[in-house]
C-alpha positions as CSV (number, residue, x, y, z in Angstrom):
1,X,88.8,69.9,75.1
2,X,91.7,72.3,75.6
3,X,92.3,70.8,79.1
4,X,92.8,67.4,77.5
5,X,95.2,68.9,75.0
6,X,97.0,70.7,77.7
7,X,97.4,67.5,79.8
8,X,98.8,65.7,76.7
9,X,101.2,68.6,76.1
10,X,102.4,68.6,79.7
11,X,102.9,64.8,79.6
12,X,104.9,65.2,76.5
13,X,107.1,67.9,78.1
14,X,107.7,65.7,81.1
15,X,108.8,62.8,78.9
16,X,111.4,65.0,77.3
17,X,112.9,66.4,80.5
18,X,116.5,65.2,81.1
19,X,117.0,62.3,83.4
20,X,118.8,64.6,85.9
21,X,115.5,66.5,86.3
22,X,113.6,63.5,87.8
23,X,112.4,65.7,90.7
24,X,111.1,68.2,88.3
25,X,109.5,65.5,86.1
26,X,107.8,64.0,89.1
27,X,106.5,67.4,90.3
28,X,105.0,68.1,86.8
29,X,103.6,64.6,86.4
30,X,101.6,64.6,89.6
31,X,98.2,66.0,88.5
32,X,97.4,67.4,91.9
33,X,100.6,69.4,92.3
34,X,100.7,73.1,92.1
35,X,103.4,73.0,89.4
36,X,101.2,70.9,87.3
37,X,98.2,73.2,87.8
38,X,100.2,76.3,87.0
39,X,101.7,74.8,83.9
40,X,98.3,73.6,82.8
41,X,96.9,77.2,83.2
42,X,99.8,78.6,81.2
43,X,99.4,76.1,78.4
44,X,95.6,76.7,78.2
45,X,96.2,80.5,78.1
46,X,98.7,80.1,75.3
47,X,96.4,77.9,73.3
48,X,93.5,80.3,73.6
49,X,95.8,83.1,72.3
50,X,96.6,81.0,69.3
51,X,93.0,80.5,68.4
52,X,93.3,76.8,68.5
53,X,90.0,74.9,67.9
54,X,89.1,71.5,69.1
55,X,89.0,68.5,66.7
56,X,85.2,68.3,67.2
57,X,84.8,72.0,66.2
58,X,87.0,71.4,63.2
59,X,85.1,68.3,62.1
60,X,81.8,70.1,62.5
61,X,82.9,73.0,60.3
62,X,84.3,70.6,57.8
63,X,80.9,68.9,57.6
64,X,79.1,72.2,57.1
65,X,81.5,73.1,54.4
66,X,80.9,69.8,52.6
67,X,77.2,70.2,52.7
68,X,77.5,73.8,51.4
69,X,79.8,72.6,48.6
70,X,77.1,70.0,47.5
71,X,74.4,72.7,47.5
72,X,76.5,75.0,45.4
73,X,77.3,72.3,43.0
74,X,73.6,71.4,42.7
75,X,72.7,75.1,42.2
76,X,75.4,75.4,39.5
77,X,73.9,72.4,37.6
78,X,70.4,73.9,37.9
79,X,71.7,77.2,36.6
80,X,73.4,75.6,33.6
81,X,70.1,73.7,32.8
82,X,68.1,76.9,33.0
83,X,70.6,78.8,30.9
84,X,70.7,76.1,28.2
85,X,66.9,76.1,28.2
86,X,66.8,79.8,27.4
87,X,69.2,79.5,24.4
């Protein structure tokens, strides 16, 4: 997943290179080029250092959190029912 993000990032960088840097842009845009591979490695390393998670991981954790929230809400209601029964 990070590789996909890195490729997207590289493509965005290439789009923003000045027109006078067409040779540079073409070197970076060719996926088989050494420059592209080196930039890809650098971007992936930077993303790992930033503790970036993939969208799939984020969505999975969000789903876990939502299920946990529902369980906590149900347990709070059950506790209130039991407390009111004791009074």
